TORDRENTOR-187500 format. One record per residue: residue in one letter; chain; x, y negated, z of N, C-alpha, C, CB in turn. Coordinates in steps of 0.2 Angstrom, whole numbers, padded with zeros to 4 digits, always signed. Glycine has a CB too. Layout:
BEGIN
  kolmar  nuba  n_east  n_north   n_up  ca_east  ca_north  ca_up  c_east  c_north   c_up  cb_east  cb_north  cb_up
       A     A       X        Y      Z        X         Y      Z       X        Y      Z        X         Y      Z
...
END
This chain:
BEGIN
  kolmar  nuba  n_east  n_north   n_up  ca_east  ca_north  ca_up  c_east  c_north   c_up  cb_east  cb_north  cb_up
       M     A   +0028    -0039  +0002    +0021     -0037  +0002   +0020    -0030  +0002    +0017     -0040  -0005
       K     A   +0016    -0027  +0006    +0015     -0020  +0007   +0011    -0017  +0001    +0012     -0018  +0013
       E     A   +0013    -0011  -0001    +0010     -0007  -0006   +0004    -0004  -0004    +0015     -0002  -0010
       T     A   -0001    -0003  -0008    -0007     +0001  -0007   -0005    +0009  -0008    -0013     -0001  -0011
       V     A   -0006    +0013  -0003    -0005     +0020  -0003   -0011    +0023  -0006    -0003     +0023  +0003
       I     A   -0017    +0022  -0002    -0024     +0024  -0004   -0028    +0019  -0006    -0026     +0029  +0002
       E     A   -0032    +0020  -0012    -0037     +0015  -0014   -0043    +0019  -0015    -0035     +0011  -0020
       V     A   -0048    +0018  -0011    -0055     +0021  -0012   -0060    +0016  -0014    -0057     +0024  -0005
       K     A   -0064    +0017  -0019    -0069     +0013  -0022   -0075    +0016  -0023    -0066     +0009  -0028
       N     A   -0080    +0013  -0020    -0087     +0016  -0022   -0088    +0023  -0022    -0090     +0013  -0028
       L     A   -0085    +0027  -0017    -0085     +0034  -0017   -0091    +0037  -0014    -0079     +0036  -0012
       K     A   -0094    +0041  -0018    -0100     +0044  -0017   -0100    +0052  -0017    -0106     +0042  -0022
       K     A   -0103    +0056  -0013    -0103     +0063  -0013   -0110    +0065  -0012    -0098     +0066  -0008
       I     A   -0113    +0069  -0017    -0120     +0072  -0016   -0119    +0079  -0017    -0125     +0069  -0021
       Y     A   -0122    +0083  -0012    -0122     +0090  -0012   -0129    +0092  -0014    -0120     +0093  -0005
       G     A   -0129    +0098  -0018    -0135     +0100  -0021   -0137    +0098  -0028    -0141     +0098  -0016
       K     A   -0140    +0103  -0031    -0142     +0101  -0038   -0148    +0097  -0039    -0144     +0108  -0042
       K     A   -0149    +0093  -0045    -0154     +0089  -0046   -0161    +0092  -0045    -0154     +0085  -0052
       S     A   -0161    +0098  -0046    -0168     +0102  -0046   -0169    +0104  -0039    -0168     +0108  -0050
       E     A   -0164    +0103  -0034    -0165     +0105  -0027   -0165    +0099  -0023    -0159     +0110  -0025
       R     A   -0166    +0100  -0017    -0166     +0094  -0012   -0158    +0092  -0011    -0169     +0096  -0005
       Q     A   -0157    +0086  -0012    -0150     +0084  -0012   -0148    +0080  -0006    -0148     +0079  -0018
       Y     A   -0142    +0081  -0004    -0139     +0077  +0002   -0133    +0073  +0001    -0137     +0083  +0008
       E     A   -0134    +0066  +0002    -0129     +0062  +0001   -0124    +0061  +0007    -0132     +0055  -0001
       A     A   -0119    +0064  +0006    -0114     +0064  +0012   -0110    +0058  +0012    -0109     +0070  +0011
       L     A   -0108    +0055  +0007    -0105     +0048  +0006   -0108    +0043  +0002    -0097     +0049  +0004
       K     A   -0109    +0037  +0004    -0113     +0032  +0001   -0109    +0026  -0001    -0119     +0030  +0005
       S     A   -0106    +0026  -0007    -0102     +0020  -0009   -0097    +0017  -0004    -0107     +0014  -0010
       V     A   -0092    +0022  -0002    -0087     +0020  +0003   -0081    +0017  -0001    -0085     +0027  +0007
       S     A   -0079    +0012  +0002    -0073     +0008  -0001   -0068    +0006  +0005    -0075     +0002  -0005
       F     A   -0062    +0007  +0004    -0057     +0004  +0009   -0050    +0006  +0006    -0058     +0008  +0016
       D     A   -0045    +0003  +0008    -0038     +0004  +0006   -0034    +0006  +0013    -0035     -0002  +0003
       V     A   -0028    +0010  +0011    -0023     +0011  +0016   -0017    +0008  +0014    -0023     +0019  +0018
       M     A   -0013    +0004  +0017    -0007     +0001  +0015   -0001    +0005  +0017    -0006     -0006  +0018
       N     A   +0004    +0005  +0014    +0010     +0008  +0016   +0012    +0007  +0023    +0016     +0007  +0011
       G     A   +0014    +0012  +0027    +0016     +0011  +0034   +0010    +0011  +0039    +0020     +0005  +0034
       E     A   +0004    +0011  +0037    -0002     +0011  +0041   -0003    +0017  +0045    -0008     +0008  +0038
       F     A   -0006    +0017  +0051    -0008     +0023  +0054   -0016    +0022  +0055    -0004     +0024  +0061
       V     A   -0020    +0025  +0051    -0027     +0024  +0051   -0031    +0030  +0054    -0029     +0022  +0044
       G     A   -0036    +0028  +0058    -0040     +0033  +0061   -0047    +0033  +0057    -0041     +0033  +0068
       I     A   -0050    +0039  +0056    -0057     +0039  +0054   -0061    +0042  +0059    -0057     +0043  +0047
       M     A   -0066    +0039  +0062    -0070     +0041  +0067   -0077    +0042  +0065    -0069     +0037  +0073
       G     A   -0081    +0047  +0068    -0088     +0047  +0066   -0091    +0053  +0070    -0090     +0047  +0059
       A     A   -0097    +0053  +0071    -0100     +0059  +0074   -0100    +0065  +0069    -0107     +0058  +0077
       S     A   -0102    +0071  +0072    -0103     +0077  +0067   -0108    +0075  +0062    -0104     +0083  +0072
       G     A   -0107    +0077  +0056    -0111     +0075  +0051   -0111    +0068  +0048    -0118     +0077  +0053
       S     A   -0107    +0064  +0050    -0106     +0057  +0048   -0103    +0056  +0041    -0102     +0053  +0053
       G     A   -0099    +0061  +0039    -0096     +0061  +0032   -0089    +0061  +0033    -0099     +0055  +0029
       K     A   -0086    +0061  +0039    -0079     +0060  +0039   -0075    +0065  +0036    -0077     +0059  +0047
       T     A   -0077    +0072  +0037    -0073     +0077  +0035   -0074    +0078  +0027    -0076     +0084  +0038
       T     A   -0080    +0076  +0025    -0081     +0075  +0017   -0076    +0070  +0014    -0088     +0073  +0016
       L     A   -0076    +0065  +0018    -0071     +0059  +0015   -0064    +0062  +0015    -0071     +0053  +0020
       L     A   -0062    +0065  +0020    -0055     +0068  +0021   -0054    +0073  +0015    -0054     +0071  +0027
       N     A   -0059    +0077  +0014    -0058     +0082  +0008   -0057    +0079  +0001    -0064     +0087  +0008
       M     A   -0061    +0073  +0000    -0060     +0069  -0006   -0053    +0066  -0006    -0065     +0064  -0006
       L     A   -0050    +0063  -0001    -0044     +0060  -0001   -0038    +0065  -0002    -0043     +0056  +0006
       A     A   -0039    +0071  +0001    -0034     +0076  +0001   -0034    +0081  -0005    -0034     +0080  +0008
       T     A   -0039    +0079  -0010    -0039     +0083  -0016   -0042    +0090  -0015    -0033     +0083  -0019
       F     A   -0046    +0091  -0009    -0049     +0098  -0008   -0056    +0098  -0012    -0049     +0099  -0001
       D     A   -0058    +0092  -0013    -0065     +0092  -0016   -0065    +0086  -0021    -0071     +0091  -0011
       K     A   -0070    +0086  -0025    -0070     +0080  -0030   -0077    +0076  -0029    -0070     +0082  -0037
       P     A   -0076    +0069  -0029    -0082     +0065  -0028   -0087    +0066  -0034    -0080     +0058  -0027
       T     A   -0094    +0064  -0032    -0099     +0064  -0037   -0098    +0058  -0041    -0106     +0063  -0033
       S     A   -0096    +0052  -0038    -0094     +0046  -0042   -0089    +0042  -0038    -0100     +0042  -0044
       G     A   -0087    +0037  -0041    -0082     +0032  -0037   -0075    +0035  -0038    -0083     +0032  -0030
       S     A   -0070    +0032  -0035    -0063     +0034  -0036   -0059    +0034  -0030    -0060     +0030  -0042
       V     A   -0054    +0039  -0030    -0048     +0039  -0025   -0042    +0039  -0029    -0049     +0045  -0021
       K     A   -0038    +0034  -0027    -0031     +0033  -0030   -0026    +0034  -0024    -0030     +0026  -0034
       I     A   -0021    +0038  -0025    -0015     +0039  -0021   -0009    +0037  -0025    -0015     +0046  -0018
       Q     A   -0006    +0031  -0022    +0000     +0028  -0026   -0002    +0027  -0033    +0006     +0033  -0025
       N     A   -0008    +0024  -0034    -0011     +0022  -0041   -0013    +0028  -0046    -0006     +0018  -0045
       E     A   -0012    +0034  -0043    -0014     +0040  -0047   -0022    +0042  -0045    -0010     +0046  -0045
       E     A   -0026    +0042  -0050    -0033     +0044  -0049   -0033    +0052  -0048    -0037     +0042  -0056
       V     A   -0034    +0054  -0042    -0033     +0061  -0040   -0039    +0065  -0042    -0033     +0061  -0032
       A     A   -0045    +0063  -0044    -0050     +0067  -0046   -0049    +0069  -0053    -0057     +0063  -0046
       K     A   -0045    +0066  -0057    -0043     +0068  -0064   -0038    +0073  -0064    -0041     +0062  -0068
       L     A   -0035    +0075  -0059    -0029     +0080  -0059   -0032    +0087  -0059    -0024     +0078  -0053
       K     A   -0029    +0091  -0063    -0031     +0098  -0063   -0025    +0103  -0063    -0036     +0099  -0069
       G     A   -0027    +0109  -0062    -0022     +0114  -0062   -0015    +0113  -0060    -0021     +0116  -0070
       N     A   -0010    +0113  -0064    -0003     +0112  -0062   -0001    +0105  -0059    +0002     +0114  -0067
       S     A   -0005    +0100  -0063    -0004     +0093  -0061   -0006    +0092  -0054    -0007     +0089  -0066
       L     A   -0012    +0095  -0052    -0015     +0094  -0046   -0010    +0097  -0041    -0022     +0097  -0045
       A     A   -0008    +0103  -0042    -0004     +0107  -0037   +0003    +0103  -0036    -0002     +0114  -0040
       D     A   +0006    +0101  -0042    +0012     +0097  -0041   +0011    +0090  -0037    +0015     +0095  -0048
       F     A   +0005    +0087  -0038    +0004     +0081  -0034   +0003    +0083  -0027    -0003     +0078  -0037
       R     A   -0001    +0088  -0025    -0001     +0090  -0018   +0005    +0091  -0015    -0006     +0096  -0017
       A     A   +0009    +0095  -0019    +0016     +0097  -0016   +0021    +0091  -0015    +0019     +0102  -0021
       S     A   +0020    +0086  -0019    +0025     +0081  -0018   +0022    +0075  -0014    +0027     +0078  -0025
       K     A   +0016    +0073  -0015    +0013     +0067  -0012   +0009    +0068  -0005    +0009     +0064  -0017
       I     A   +0007    +0074  -0004    +0002     +0074  +0002   +0005    +0079  +0007    -0004     +0077  +0000
       G     A   +0005    +0077  +0014    +0007     +0081  +0019   +0000    +0082  +0023    +0012     +0077  +0024
       F     A   +0000    +0088  +0027    -0007     +0089  +0030   -0005    +0093  +0037    -0011     +0093  +0026
       I     A   -0008    +0090  +0042    -0008     +0094  +0048   -0015    +0096  +0050    -0005     +0089  +0054
       F     A   -0016    +0103  +0051    -0022     +0105  +0052   -0023    +0107  +0060    -0023     +0112  +0048
       Q     A   -0029    +0107  +0062    -0031     +0108  +0069   -0028    +0115  +0071    -0038     +0108  +0070
       D     A   -0028    +0120  +0067    -0026     +0127  +0069   -0019    +0129  +0066    -0031     +0132  +0066
       F     A   -0015    +0124  +0065    -0008     +0124  +0063   -0007    +0127  +0056    -0005     +0129  +0068
       N     A   -0010    +0132  +0054    -0009     +0136  +0048   -0002    +0138  +0046    -0011     +0131  +0042
       L     A   +0001    +0140  +0052    +0008     +0143  +0051   +0008    +0150  +0049    +0012     +0142  +0057
       L     A   +0012    +0153  +0045    +0012     +0160  +0043   +0016    +0164  +0048    +0016     +0161  +0036
       E     A   +0013    +0168  +0051    +0015     +0172  +0057   +0022    +0176  +0056    +0010     +0176  +0060
       N     A   +0022    +0178  +0049    +0028     +0182  +0048   +0034    +0178  +0045    +0026     +0187  +0042
       L     A   +0034    +0172  +0046    +0040     +0168  +0044   +0042    +0164  +0050    +0038     +0163  +0039
       T     A   +0049    +0163  +0051    +0051     +0159  +0056   +0049    +0151  +0055    +0059     +0159  +0056
       A     A   +0050    +0147  +0061    +0048     +0140  +0060   +0052    +0137  +0054    +0050     +0137  +0067
       A     A   +0058    +0139  +0053    +0062     +0136  +0048   +0059    +0138  +0041    +0070     +0138  +0048
       E     A   +0057    +0144  +0040    +0054     +0146  +0034   +0047    +0143  +0033    +0053     +0154  +0034
       N     A   +0044    +0142  +0038    +0037     +0138  +0038   +0038    +0131  +0035    +0033     +0139  +0044
       I     A   +0043    +0128  +0038    +0044     +0121  +0037   +0047    +0120  +0029    +0050     +0118  +0041
       A     A   +0050    +0125  +0027    +0053     +0125  +0020   +0048    +0126  +0015    +0058     +0131  +0020
       L     A   +0042    +0129  +0016    +0037     +0130  +0011   +0036    +0125  +0006    +0031     +0132  +0014
       P     A   +0035    +0119  +0008    +0033     +0114  +0003   +0039    +0113  -0002    +0032     +0107  +0006
       L     A   +0045    +0113  +0001    +0051     +0112  -0004   +0052    +0118  -0008    +0058     +0111  +0001
       S     A   +0051    +0124  -0006    +0051     +0130  -0010   +0047    +0130  -0016    +0050     +0137  -0005
       L     A   +0041    +0127  -0014    +0036     +0127  -0020   +0038    +0122  -0025    +0029     +0125  -0017
       Q     A   +0042    +0117  -0023    +0045     +0112  -0028   +0051    +0115  -0031    +0046     +0106  -0024
       G     A   +0053    +0121  -0029    +0060     +0123  -0033   +0066    +0120  -0030    +0059     +0123  -0040
       V     A   +0066    +0117  -0024    +0072     +0114  -0022   +0077    +0120  -0020    +0071     +0110  -0015
       S     A   +0083    +0119  -0021    +0088     +0124  -0020   +0089    +0126  -0012    +0095     +0122  -0022
       A     A   +0091    +0132  -0011    +0091     +0134  -0004   +0096    +0130  +0000    +0093     +0142  -0004
       K     A   +0102    +0129  -0003    +0107     +0125  +0001   +0104    +0118  +0003    +0113     +0124  -0003
       K     A   +0100    +0115  -0002    +0098     +0108  +0000   +0092    +0109  +0005    +0095     +0105  -0007
       I     A   +0088    +0114  +0004    +0083     +0115  +0009   +0085    +0115  +0016    +0079     +0121  +0007
       D     A   +0091    +0119  +0017    +0093     +0120  +0024   +0095    +0113  +0027    +0100     +0124  +0024
       S     A   +0099    +0109  +0023    +0101     +0103  +0026   +0095    +0098  +0027    +0106     +0099  +0021
       I     A   +0090    +0098  +0023    +0084     +0094  +0024   +0080    +0097  +0031    +0079     +0095  +0018
       I     A   +0079    +0103  +0031    +0076     +0106  +0037   +0080    +0104  +0044    +0076     +0114  +0037
       V     A   +0086    +0104  +0044    +0090     +0103  +0050   +0089    +0095  +0052    +0098     +0104  +0049
       K     A   +0088    +0091  +0046    +0087     +0084  +0048   +0080    +0082  +0050    +0088     +0080  +0041
       V     A   +0075    +0085  +0047    +0068     +0084  +0050   +0067    +0087  +0056    +0063     +0086  +0044
       A     A   +0070    +0093  +0057    +0069     +0097  +0064   +0072    +0093  +0070    +0072     +0104  +0064
       S     A   +0078    +0090  +0068    +0081     +0086  +0073   +0078    +0080  +0075    +0089     +0084  +0071
       E     A   +0075    +0076  +0070    +0071     +0070  +0071   +0065    +0072  +0075    +0069     +0067  +0064
       I     A   +0062    +0078  +0074    +0056     +0079  +0078   +0057    +0083  +0084    +0051     +0083  +0073
       G     A   +0063    +0085  +0085    +0065     +0088  +0092   +0063    +0095  +0092    +0061     +0084  +0097
       I     A   +0064    +0099  +0087    +0063     +0106  +0087   +0068    +0110  +0084    +0056     +0107  +0083
       F     A   +0074    +0107  +0084    +0080     +0111  +0081   +0081    +0117  +0084    +0086     +0106  +0081
       D     A   +0080    +0118  +0090    +0081     +0124  +0094   +0076    +0129  +0093    +0082     +0123  +0102
       L     A   +0071    +0127  +0089    +0065     +0132  +0088   +0065    +0135  +0081    +0058     +0129  +0089
       L     A   +0070    +0133  +0077    +0070     +0135  +0070   +0070    +0142  +0069    +0076     +0132  +0067
       K     A   +0073    +0146  +0073    +0074     +0154  +0072   +0068    +0158  +0075    +0080     +0156  +0074
       K     A   +0064    +0154  +0078    +0058     +0158  +0082   +0052    +0158  +0077    +0056     +0154  +0088
       Y     A   +0048    +0163  +0079    +0042     +0165  +0075   +0036    +0161  +0078    +0041     +0172  +0074
       P     A   +0031    +0160  +0075    +0025     +0156  +0078   +0022    +0160  +0084    +0019     +0156  +0073
       G     A   +0023    +0166  +0085    +0020     +0170  +0090   +0024    +0169  +0097    +0021     +0177  +0089
       E     A   +0030    +0166  +0096    +0035     +0164  +0101   +0034    +0157  +0104    +0042     +0166  +0100
       L     A   +0030    +0153  +0100    +0029     +0146  +0102   +0023    +0144  +0105    +0030     +0142  +0095
       S     A   +0023    +0139  +0109    +0017     +0136  +0113   +0013    +0133  +0107    +0019     +0132  +0119
       G     A   +0007    +0131  +0109    +0003     +0127  +0105   +0006    +0120  +0103    -0004     +0126  +0108
       G     A   +0009    +0117  +0107    +0012     +0111  +0106   +0018    +0111  +0101    +0014     +0107  +0112
       Q     A   +0022    +0117  +0102    +0028     +0118  +0098   +0025    +0120  +0091    +0032     +0124  +0101
       K     A   +0020    +0124  +0090    +0017     +0126  +0084   +0015    +0119  +0080    +0011     +0130  +0084
       Q     A   +0012    +0115  +0084    +0010     +0109  +0080   +0016    +0104  +0078    +0005     +0105  +0085
       R     A   +0021    +0104  +0082    +0027     +0101  +0080   +0030    +0104  +0074    +0032     +0101  +0086
       V     A   +0030    +0110  +0073    +0033     +0114  +0067   +0028    +0112  +0061    +0033     +0122  +0068
       A     A   +0022    +0112  +0062    +0017     +0110  +0057   +0018    +0103  +0055    +0010     +0111  +0060
       C     A   +0020    +0099  +0060    +0021     +0092  +0058   +0027    +0091  +0054    +0022     +0088  +0065
       A     A   +0033    +0095  +0056    +0039     +0095  +0052   +0038    +0097  +0045    +0044     +0099  +0055
       R     A   +0034    +0103  +0044    +0032     +0105  +0037   +0028    +0100  +0033    +0027     +0112  +0038
       A     A   +0024    +0096  +0036    +0020     +0091  +0033   +0024    +0085  +0031    +0014     +0089  +0037
       L     A   +0030    +0084  +0034    +0034     +0079  +0032   +0040    +0080  +0028    +0036     +0076  +0039
       V     A   +0042    +0087  +0028    +0049     +0089  +0025   +0050    +0086  +0018    +0049     +0096  +0025
       H     A   +0044    +0085  +0014    +0045     +0083  +0007   +0044    +0076  +0006    +0040     +0087  +0002
       K     A   +0044    +0072  +0012    +0043     +0065  +0012   +0036    +0063  +0008    +0049     +0061  +0009
       P     A   +0031    +0065  +0010    +0024     +0063  +0007   +0023    +0056  +0007    +0019     +0067  +0010
       A     A   +0019    +0054  +0002    +0016     +0047  +0002   +0011    +0046  +0007    +0013     +0045  -0005
       I     A   +0008    +0051  +0009    +0003     +0050  +0015   +0002    +0057  +0019    -0004     +0048  +0012
       L     A   +0002    +0056  +0025    +0001     +0062  +0030   -0006    +0062  +0032    +0006     +0062  +0036
       F     A   -0010    +0067  +0031    -0017     +0068  +0033   -0017    +0072  +0039    -0021     +0071  +0028
       G     A   -0021    +0070  +0044    -0022     +0074  +0050   -0029    +0076  +0051    -0019     +0071  +0057
       D     A   -0031    +0082  +0051    -0038     +0084  +0052   -0039    +0087  +0059    -0040     +0089  +0047
       E     A   -0041    +0082  +0064    -0042     +0084  +0071   -0036    +0087  +0073    -0048     +0088  +0072
       P     A   -0030    +0085  +0072    -0024     +0088  +0074   -0023    +0090  +0081    -0018     +0084  +0072
       T     A   -0026    +0087  +0086    -0025     +0088  +0093   -0031    +0093  +0096    -0025     +0082  +0097
       G     A   -0035    +0095  +0091    -0041     +0099  +0093   -0040    +0105  +0097    -0045     +0100  +0087
       A     A   -0034    +0109  +0095    -0033     +0115  +0098   -0028    +0115  +0104    -0031     +0120  +0093
       L     A   -0026    +0108  +0106    -0021     +0107  +0111   -0023    +0105  +0118    -0016     +0102  +0108
       D     A   -0020    +0107  +0123    -0021     +0104  +0130   -0019    +0097  +0130    -0017     +0108  +0135
       S     A   -0021    +0094  +0135    -0021     +0086  +0135   -0013    +0084  +0135    -0024     +0083  +0141
       K     A   -0009    +0088  +0138    -0002     +0086  +0138   +0001    +0087  +0131    +0002     +0091  +0143
       S     A   +0000    +0093  +0128    +0002     +0094  +0121   -0001    +0089  +0116    +0001     +0101  +0119
       A     A   -0007    +0087  +0117    -0010     +0082  +0113   -0007    +0076  +0113    -0018     +0082  +0115
       R     A   -0006    +0073  +0119    -0002     +0067  +0120   +0005    +0067  +0117    -0002     +0065  +0127
       E     A   +0008    +0072  +0118    +0015     +0073  +0115   +0015    +0073  +0107    +0018     +0080  +0117
       L     A   +0010    +0076  +0104    +0009     +0076  +0097   +0007    +0069  +0094    +0004     +0081  +0094
       L     A   +0003    +0065  +0098    +0001     +0059  +0096   +0007    +0054  +0096    -0005     +0056  +0100
       E     A   +0011    +0055  +0102    +0017     +0051  +0102   +0022    +0052  +0097    +0020     +0052  +0109
       L     A   +0022    +0058  +0095    +0026     +0060  +0089   +0024    +0057  +0083    +0027     +0068  +0089
       M     A   +0017    +0058  +0082    +0015     +0055  +0075   +0016    +0047  +0075    +0007     +0056  +0075
       T     A   +0015    +0044  +0081    +0017     +0037  +0082   +0024    +0035  +0080    +0015     +0034  +0089
       E     A   +0028    +0039  +0082    +0036     +0039  +0081   +0037    +0040  +0073    +0040     +0044  +0085
       V     A   +0034    +0045  +0071    +0035     +0046  +0063   +0032    +0040  +0059    +0031     +0053  +0061
       N     A   +0027    +0037  +0061    +0024     +0032  +0058   +0029    +0025  +0059    +0017     +0030  +0061
       E     A   +0031    +0024  +0065    +0035     +0018  +0066   +0042    +0019  +0064    +0034     +0016  +0073
       K     A   +0045    +0024  +0065    +0053     +0025  +0064   +0054    +0028  +0057    +0056     +0030  +0069
       M     A   +0050    +0032  +0054    +0051     +0035  +0048   +0047    +0031  +0042    +0049     +0042  +0048
       G     A   +0042    +0027  +0045    +0038     +0023  +0040   +0033    +0027  +0036    +0043     +0020  +0035
       T     A   +0031    +0033  +0039    +0026     +0037  +0036   +0019    +0034  +0036    +0027     +0044  +0038
       S     A   +0015    +0034  +0031    +0008     +0032  +0031   +0004    +0038  +0034    +0006     +0029  +0024
       I     A   +0000    +0037  +0039    -0004     +0042  +0041   -0012    +0040  +0041    -0002     +0044  +0049
       L     A   -0016    +0045  +0039    -0023     +0044  +0040   -0026    +0051  +0044    -0027     +0044  +0033
       M     A   -0029    +0049  +0050    -0031     +0055  +0054   -0038    +0054  +0055    -0027     +0054  +0061
       V     A   -0042    +0060  +0054    -0049     +0061  +0056   -0049    +0064  +0063    -0052     +0065  +0051
       T     A   -0053    +0060  +0067    -0054     +0063  +0074   -0061    +0060  +0077    -0048     +0060  +0079
       H     A   -0063    +0064  +0082    -0069     +0062  +0085   -0067    +0060  +0092    -0075     +0068  +0085
       D     A   -0061    +0060  +0094    -0059     +0059  +0100   -0056    +0052  +0101    -0053     +0064  +0102
       A     A   -0059    +0048  +0106    -0057     +0041  +0107   -0049    +0040  +0109    -0061     +0038  +0112
       F     A   -0047    +0045  +0113    -0040     +0045  +0115   -0035    +0045  +0110    -0039     +0050  +0121
       S     A   -0037    +0050  +0105    -0032     +0051  +0099   -0033    +0045  +0095    -0035     +0058  +0095
       A     A   -0039    +0042  +0094    -0039     +0037  +0089   -0036    +0030  +0092    -0047     +0035  +0089
       S     A   -0035    +0030  +0099    -0032     +0024  +0102   -0024    +0024  +0100    -0032     +0024  +0109
       F     A   -0021    +0029  +0097    -0014     +0029  +0095   -0014    +0026  +0088    -0011     +0036  +0095
       C     A   -0020    +0025  +0084    -0020     +0022  +0077   -0019    +0014  +0078    -0026     +0024  +0074
       K     A   -0017    +0011  +0072    -0017     +0004  +0072   -0023    +0001  +0069    -0011     +0002  +0068
       R     A   -0027    +0005  +0066    -0034     +0003  +0063   -0038    +0009  +0063    -0033     +0000  +0056
       I     A   -0045    +0008  +0065    -0049     +0014  +0065   -0055    +0012  +0061    -0052     +0015  +0072
       I     A   -0057    +0016  +0056    -0063     +0015  +0052   -0069    +0020  +0055    -0062     +0017  +0044
       F     A   -0074    +0017  +0056    -0080     +0021  +0059   -0085    +0022  +0054    -0083     +0017  +0065
       I     A   -0087    +0029  +0053    -0092     +0031  +0048   -0098    +0033  +0051    -0089     +0036  +0043
       K     A   -0103    +0031  +0049    -0110     +0033  +0051   -0115    +0034  +0045    -0113     +0028  +0056
       D     A   -0118    +0040  +0045    -0123     +0042  +0040   -0120    +0041  +0033    -0129     +0038  +0040
       G     A   -0113    +0042  +0032    -0110     +0042  +0025   -0108    +0035  +0023    -0115     +0044  +0020
       K     A   -0108    +0030  +0028    -0106     +0023  +0026   -0101    +0021  +0031    -0112     +0019  +0026
       I     A   -0097    +0016  +0029    -0092     +0013  +0034   -0097    +0008  +0038    -0086     +0009  +0031
       E     A   -0097    +0009  +0045    -0101     +0005  +0049   -0097    -0001  +0052    -0104     +0010  +0055
       R     A   -0091    +0001  +0054    -0087     -0004  +0058   -0079    -0003  +0057    -0088     -0005  +0065
       E     A   -0075    -0007  +0058    -0068     -0006  +0058   -0065    -0010  +0064    -0065     -0009  +0052
       L     A   -0060    -0007  +0067    -0057     -0010  +0073   -0049    -0010  +0071    -0058     -0006  +0080
       V     A   -0046    -0016  +0073    -0039     -0016  +0071   -0036    -0018  +0078    -0038     -0022  +0066
       K     A   -0030    -0014  +0080    -0027     -0016  +0086   -0022    -0021  +0085    -0023     -0009  +0088
       S     A   -0022    -0026  +0089    -0018     -0032  +0088   -0011    -0030  +0091    -0021     -0038  +0092
       E     A   -0006    -0034  +0088    +0001     -0033  +0090   +0002    -0033  +0097    +0006     -0038  +0087
       S     A   -0001    -0037  +0101    +0000     -0038  +0108   -0004    -0034  +0112    -0001     -0045  +0110
       Q     A   -0009    -0030  +0109    -0014     -0026  +0113   -0011    -0019  +0115    -0020     -0025  +0109
       S     A   -0012    -0018  +0122    -0009     -0011  +0124   -0014    -0006  +0122    -0009     -0011  +0132
       R     A   -0011    +0000  +0122    -0015     +0006  +0119   -0021    +0007  +0124    -0010     +0012  +0119
       S     A   -0020    +0007  +0130    -0025     +0008  +0135   -0031    +0003  +0134    -0023     +0008  +0142
       N     A   -0029    -0003  +0133    -0034     -0008  +0131   -0038    -0007  +0125    -0031     -0015  +0131
       F     A   -0034    -0004  +0120    -0037     -0003  +0113   -0042    +0004  +0114    -0032     -0001  +0108
       Y     A   -0040    +0008  +0118    -0044     +0014  +0120   -0050    +0012  +0123    -0040     +0019  +0125
       Q     A   -0050    +0007  +0127    -0057     +0005  +0130   -0061    +0002  +0125    -0055     +0000  +0136
       E     A   -0058    -0002  +0121    -0062     -0005  +0115   -0065    +0000  +0111    -0057     -0010  +0111
       V     A   -0062    +0006  +0109    -0064     +0011  +0105   -0070    +0014  +0109    -0059     +0016  +0104
       L     A   -0069    +0016  +0116    -0075     +0019  +0120   -0081    +0014  +0120    -0072     +0020  +0127
       D     A   -0080    +0008  +0120    -0085     +0003  +0121   -0089    +0003  +0114    -0083     -0004  +0122
       L     A   -0086    +0003  +0109    -0089     +0003  +0102   -0093    +0009  +0101    -0084     +0002  +0097
       L     A   -0090    +0015  +0103    -0093     +0021  +0102   -0100    +0022  +0106    -0089     +0027  +0104
       G     A   -0099    +0018  +0112    -0105     +0018  +0116   -0111    +0014  +0113    -0104     +0014  +0123
       T     A   -0110    +0009  +0109    -0115     +0005  +0105   -0118    +0010  +0099    -0112     -0001  +0102
       F     A   -0114    +0014  +0096    -0116     +0019  +0091   -0121    +0024  +0094    -0110     +0022  +0088
       E     A   -0120    +0026  +0100    -0124     +0031  +0103   -0131    +0029  +0106    -0120     +0035  +0108
       Q     A   -0131    +0022  +0106    -0138     +0019  +0109   -0143    +0020  +0105    -0136     +0012  +0112
END
């Protein structure tokens, strides 16, 4: 039986003080992500998908409801406990890479391990392993300025995975990439999910990106509107068409 990695229950987020006009960004959202899943969150601008990701990734706290990652209530974590939890349990791929320009690819990848106080010797062997798995071993000594967008995103992916997180979050990870690099990153994420068993949750507005997921949660006006699950026998192109068809019904 698969373990639950993320458990979201009755999650609400309201912005603004009671004395002011309030905006309810999330309205009683509930869902689970199981170990080894590749889940997409889709929705139009203003639908609440970014707010949801911020709650899950511990960047923001809910007004009410709960988010548990590996049975840990994340909203209750503060200070060092929160920092330690992020450093050990969460991996994150941002749209704009967030690589430090004055560090080599290897040094960027090492950051999560350095924050955990892992020894330099151990860090080196872990970096070689993850870089080899992701196909960037020959880029380790290069600086971000010497890399293409696709190569930077691979380095960012390696950094997000180096500490073996419980969950890998992607925030529009293909947004700054050309179509070839975007496809390569999505194929890499699929490989990471299937071969390394990493659980992934990716927020995207792009149907092509979403078609690489195994399950897609559609958010509209702060609520879960629909869910699509890719069947074992279904081709990705067929699933892509299903996503496009469903998005079309939302826009009518």
